[in-house]
N, C-alpha and C positions, 0 to 999 in steps of 0.2 A: 504494500500500500504506500509506504513512504517513497518507494521508487517512482510510482505513478505520479505522486504529488510533485516530486522534484522535476520530472520530465515535463509536466504541465506548467509548472512555475517557470521553467526555463523557456518554454515556448511563448508564454504570455509576456515575458520581458521584452519581446520585440515590439509590443504596443505601448504607447505612451500612457501614463496615468492621466485620468480625467480629473480636472480640478473641480472640487465641490464648492458651490456658492452657498451663501446664507439662504437664498431663496429655495435651494434644493431641499433643505431641511424643513422649511415651512410647507413646501409643496408635498413633501413626503407625509407630513402630519395631516394635510388635507386628504391625501389618498387613503391614509389609515382611517380617517373619519368616514369617508365615502364608502369604503368597503365594509367597515364595521356596521354602518347603518343598514347595509344590505345583507348582513349575516356572513360576510366573508372575512376570515381572519388571515393575518399575515404578520410578518416580522418587520421591525423598523428598517432592517437592512434591505428587505425586498422592496419596501415602499420607497426607499432612497434610490434604489436602482431604477424603479419606475419613474421617479421624478427627474432624474438625470437623463434618462432615455427620452422622456417627453421633451425636456428643454432642448436637447441636442437634435431631436427629430430622427432618432435612429431606432431600429427595431431591437428587441431584446432576444438574444440567442440563449435558450435555456432548455433543459429537459425537465424542469420542475413544473409539474402540473398545476401548481398554485397560480402561476402566472397566467394560465389560460382563464382562470376565474377572475383575476384582476383585470384582464383585457376586456372582459364583458362589461365592466363598469368604469374603467379608467381610459383616458385618451392615450393609450400606448399601443404599439404594434409589436407583434412577435415574429421573429424570423423562424421560418420552418426549415427543415433539413432538405427540402426540395428546391431551395433557392427562391422561394416566394415569401412574401410577408402577409400576415393576416392580422385583422384587428380583433 
């Protein structure tokens, strides 16, 4: 398992870090409230990812099924493995 983590970490180093803005944290809190009001639970980290992706206008690449639920109520796009985006 540690080996897989190291390999993934090394590959991801090719990408620059995304700067987080104060507005991202506020927007993540709004996403939390929106989802919670509809009975959808999620983590602070997940909603921060949603907020940054929304601000940048980029789809989220994930295998986490929770993001499919978030995408039903949040203005985010998910990247599918077939090279298309879905809302």
